[in-house]
C-alpha positions as CSV (number, residue, x, y, z in Angstrom):
1,X,0.0,0.0,0.0
2,X,1.4,3.4,-0.9
3,X,1.9,6.2,1.6
4,X,-0.8,8.2,-0.3
5,X,-3.3,5.3,0.2
6,X,-2.5,5.0,3.9
7,X,-2.9,8.8,4.4
8,X,-6.2,8.8,2.6
9,X,-7.5,5.8,4.6
10,X,-6.4,7.5,7.9
11,X,-8.1,10.8,6.9
12,X,-11.3,9.0,6.0
13,X,-11.2,7.2,9.4
14,X,-10.7,10.4,11.3
15,X,-13.5,12.1,9.3
16,X,-16.0,9.3,10.0
17,X,-15.0,9.2,13.7
18,X,-15.4,13.0,14.0
19,X,-18.9,12.8,12.4
20,X,-19.9,10.0,14.8
21,X,-18.8,12.0,17.8
22,X,-20.5,15.2,16.6
23,X,-23.8,13.4,16.0
24,X,-23.9,12.0,19.5
25,X,-26.8,13.4,21.5
26,X,-25.7,12.2,24.9
27,X,-22.6,13.6,26.4
28,X,-21.1,12.8,29.8
29,X,-19.2,15.6,31.6
30,X,-17.2,15.9,34.8
31,X,-17.5,12.2,35.8
32,X,-15.8,10.9,38.9
33,X,-16.1,7.9,41.3
34,X,-15.3,7.5,45.0
35,X,-15.6,5.1,47.9
36,X,-15.4,5.8,51.6
37,X,-12.0,4.1,52.0
38,X,-9.7,1.2,50.9
39,X,-11.8,-1.4,52.8
40,X,-15.2,-0.1,51.5
41,X,-17.4,-2.7,49.8
42,X,-19.3,0.0,47.9
43,X,-18.6,3.1,45.8
44,X,-20.5,5.6,43.7
45,X,-20.1,7.6,40.5
46,X,-21.2,11.1,39.8
47,X,-21.4,13.1,36.5
48,X,-23.5,15.4,34.4
49,X,-25.4,13.8,31.6
50,X,-26.1,16.2,28.7
51,X,-28.8,15.5,26.1
52,X,-28.0,17.6,23.0
53,X,-30.7,15.8,21.0
54,X,-34.2,16.7,20.0
55,X,-35.8,13.8,21.9
56,X,-35.9,13.0,25.6
57,X,-33.9,9.9,26.6
58,X,-33.6,7.9,29.8
59,X,-30.6,6.4,31.6
60,X,-32.0,2.9,32.4
61,X,-29.0,0.9,33.6
62,X,-25.2,0.8,34.2
63,X,-22.7,-2.0,34.2
64,X,-19.1,-2.4,35.2
65,X,-16.7,-5.2,36.1
66,X,-15.6,-3.0,39.1
67,X,-18.4,-4.4,41.2
68,X,-20.6,-7.5,41.6
69,X,-23.7,-5.2,41.2
70,X,-24.2,-1.8,39.6
71,X,-27.5,0.1,40.1
72,X,-28.9,3.5,39.6
73,X,-29.7,5.0,43.0
74,X,-31.1,8.2,44.6
75,X,-31.4,9.6,48.1
76,X,-34.8,10.3,49.6
77,X,-35.6,11.8,53.0
78,X,-38.3,9.8,54.8
79,X,-41.0,11.1,57.1
80,X,-38.6,10.9,60.1
81,X,-36.1,13.1,58.3
82,X,-33.7,10.3,57.7
83,X,-32.0,10.1,54.3
84,X,-32.3,6.7,52.6
85,X,-30.5,5.4,49.5
86,X,-33.0,3.8,47.1
87,X,-32.6,1.8,43.8
88,X,-34.3,3.5,40.9
89,X,-35.2,0.7,38.5
90,X,-37.0,3.0,36.1
91,X,-33.8,5.1,35.7
92,X,-33.4,8.8,35.2
93,X,-35.1,11.0,32.6
94,X,-32.7,13.1,30.4
95,X,-34.9,15.8,28.8
96,X,-34.1,16.9,25.3
97,X,-31.7,19.9,25.2
98,X,-31.1,19.6,29.0
99,X,-28.8,18.1,31.5
100,X,-29.3,15.8,34.4
101,X,-26.8,15.8,37.2
102,X,-25.8,12.7,39.1
103,X,-24.4,14.2,42.3
104,X,-23.6,13.4,45.9
105,X,-26.8,13.4,48.0
106,X,-28.9,12.8,44.9
107,X,-29.1,10.5,41.9
108,X,-25.9,8.4,41.3
109,X,-24.5,5.2,39.9
110,X,-23.9,2.8,42.8
111,X,-21.3,0.0,42.9
112,X,-21.9,-2.8,45.4
113,X,-19.5,-5.6,46.1
114,X,-16.4,-3.8,44.7
115,X,-14.0,-6.2,43.0
116,X,-11.0,-4.1,44.1
117,X,-10.6,-0.9,46.1
118,X,-11.2,2.5,44.4
119,X,-7.8,4.0,44.6
120,X,-7.1,7.7,43.9
121,X,-6.4,8.2,40.1
122,X,-7.6,4.8,39.0
123,X,-9.9,4.6,36.0
124,X,-13.2,2.7,36.4
125,X,-14.7,1.3,33.1
126,X,-18.5,1.8,33.1
127,X,-21.2,1.3,30.4
128,X,-24.2,3.5,30.7
129,X,-27.3,2.2,29.0
130,X,-29.9,4.6,27.6
131,X,-33.3,3.8,26.2
132,X,-32.6,5.6,22.9
133,X,-28.9,6.3,22.7
134,X,-28.0,2.7,23.7
135,X,-24.7,1.9,25.4
136,X,-22.2,4.7,26.2
137,X,-18.8,3.4,27.4
138,X,-16.8,5.7,29.6
139,X,-13.8,5.5,31.9
140,X,-14.5,7.3,35.2
141,X,-11.5,8.6,37.3
142,X,-11.5,7.9,41.0
143,X,-11.3,11.1,42.9
144,X,-11.3,10.5,46.7
145,X,-10.4,14.1,47.5
146,X,-13.2,15.9,45.8
147,X,-15.6,17.7,48.1
148,X,-19.4,17.8,47.4
149,X,-20.2,20.5,44.8
150,X,-16.6,20.8,43.5
151,X,-16.1,20.4,39.8
152,X,-12.9,19.2,38.1
153,X,-13.2,20.7,34.7
154,X,-15.1,18.9,31.9
155,X,-14.3,15.4,30.8
156,X,-16.4,14.8,27.8
157,X,-17.5,11.5,26.4
158,X,-20.2,11.1,23.8
159,X,-22.0,8.3,22.0
């Protein structure tokens, strides 16, 4: 194969990849994961899910080899004023042209039965599953130092 053919093939590949990324309606920004400590059996991931599409979508599931079980969870305060973490089997609505935050004290991805400790700086592979967008694979950095409400810039992933 000539150098010219190789360059043309590479350019075509980059052009197609750029078009696929540009067409993705769902984007994940500012994702991070954490656990309470090295001996923790559970952890959580937080992020902002942006829907740049014209149709609403819904995050319906998540999966990862980082834990025996991965579920979508939220916090609710009961009548006694006690916060409880609850599984949300129906998932989270992501309105068209809007964002849905997964944040500490609210909606989040829960990892139960960690297969290894969440260590600072490690990357956790996660597949987010949407009703319309399908599977979006991301790598979520572990940030054990982040305080609630702190952002760490924008880490963009799109389908």
